[in-house]
N, C-alpha and C positions, 0 to 999 in steps of 0.2 A: 682375287688377290689373296684372300685368306686360304684358299685351297693350296696355292702354290707355296705359301709359307708354312703350311702344316707339316708336321713331322710324318715320316712314313708310317708310324704306328697309328696316328690319327687317320691318315688317308686309307690305310689298308685294314684297320680294325675298328677304329672309332666310328667313322662315317657309316660303314655297312651295318654295324651293330645298332646305331641310332636309327637307320632306315628300317631295319628289321623290327625294332621296338615300336616305331610309329606304325608300321604295317600291322603288327600284332594288336596294338591298341585299337586301331581302326577296325580291324577284323572282329575283335571281341565286341566292340560296341555295336557293330552291325549285327552280329549274331544275337546279342542280347535284345536288340530292337526286333529282330525277326521272331525270337521266342515270345516277346511281348505281343507282337501282332497275332501269333497263334493263341496266346492267352486271351487276347481281346475277342477273338472269334469264338472261343470255347467257353469262356467264363466271364460273367458280368462283374465279378469281384476284381478283375484286373484293371478296371477303370481307375484313373489316377485321382480318386476322391480322397478327402481327408480321413485319417484313421481316428475314430472317436474313442474306442475303448482300450487301445494299446498304449501303455505308458512306457516311457523310455527306460531301457535296461531290463525290462521283464520279458520282452518279446524280441527275438532277433529279426532284423529287417532284411536279412539275406538267407537264402536257402543253404548256402555253404558256410554259414557261421562266420568266424573271424576272417577267414580267407576271403569270403565273398564280400564282407564289409570293407576289407582293405582294397579289394579289386574295385568296388564301387567308388571309393575315395580316389583311387588312381584314375579311373575313367572320368570322373567329374572334373578332376584337375586337368586331364587331357582335353576334355571338351571346352573347358574355360580357356586354356591356352590356344587351342585351335580356333575358337570363335574370335578371340582377339586378333590372332594372326590373319584370319580370313577377313575380319572387319577392316584392318589397316591395309590389306592387299586389294580391297575393292577399289575400282577406279573412282568412285565418288569420294572416298575418304583418304586417299593417298596424300592429299594436300594437308590433311589434319595431323600427319605424323610429325612429332616434334623433332627439331634439329638441335644438336648440341650447342649450347650457349647462344642460341639465336632463335628462341621461341617466344613470340609475343604472348601477352597475357590472355588475349582472346582465344588463341590456339590452346593454351594450357587449360582454360575453362572448358573449351569444347572437348578436349581429351578427358577431363574429369567427368563431364556429363556422359560422354560415350561409355566410359568404363563403368560408371554407376548404373547405366541402363543395362549394359551387358551382364554385370554381376547380379543385378536384381532379377533378370530373366533366367539366370542359370538354374535356380531351384525348380522353377516351373518347367524349364526345358528338360532337365534330367528326370523329373517326375513324369512328364508326359511321354517321354521315350521309354519309360519302364526301367531305367537304369537304377533308380532307387525308389523306395517308398517312404523314405524319411521326410518328415514335414518341415524340418528346421524349426526356427522359433516362430516364424510367421506361418499362419495356416494357409499355405499356398494351395492346398487341395480343395478349397471351398469355392474356387472360381466356377461360375456357372457353366462355362464352355468345356470344362474338364469332365463334365458329365455327359457331353454329347459324343456318342460313339463315332459318328461319321467324321467329326473334326479330329478326334484323337487317332482314329484309324488312318485317315489320310495323312496326318502329320507324321505318323510312324512310317507309313509306306513311302512318303516323300523323302524322309531322312534316309531310310535304308536304300532306296533306289538311287538317289543322287549321290550318296556317299560311295556306294558300290561303283557307280558310273565314273566318278572322279578318281577312285582308287584304280580301277582298271585302266582308265585313260593315262594316268600318271605312270603306272608301272609299265604298261605296254609301250608308251613313248620312250621311257628311260631304257627299256630293254632294246627297243628298236634303234635308238641312238647309239647304244653301246655296241650292238651288232654291226651297224654301219661303220662305226669308228674302228672296230676290231678287224673287219674283213675288207674295209675300204669300199668306196662307192662303185668301183668297177665291177665287183661281184666275182 
């Protein structure tokens, strides 16, 4: 219904630009994770442990300086939004979605707990994937399992593989549907 009420500018320019932006952010995050996997294989310093001697402001946490730091912030925000959307799209948690002016208190509490857990896991998630090396205020790099190469390596490989699979599936199905719609089913 929203697509039909959208202006031609939104349909022809806004939606394709938004899709290209989402594809670019997903592709960049997969590339960063793939580079992190290569770093893990070549150098033990790439493990997501805490940084003991680097103080804030004296050492850049990105190879690309300010641009890299801005890219890290954008990617972390994108991962946050996509994890919330993925959480509420899951068949187990679709019933937890709040309804406008008709949400019971238990559902509100459940949403608050879910969002708190997701936001608490985000620093560890982005650090394990190699998107950032920043520790935030909590020392998230001191978890024992972050020093285990196999767990970190499999986590990175799983993220890269499943994200690529999902991306290819979504894009190929969308292209296939558009081709069928454009040429008709008769061929």
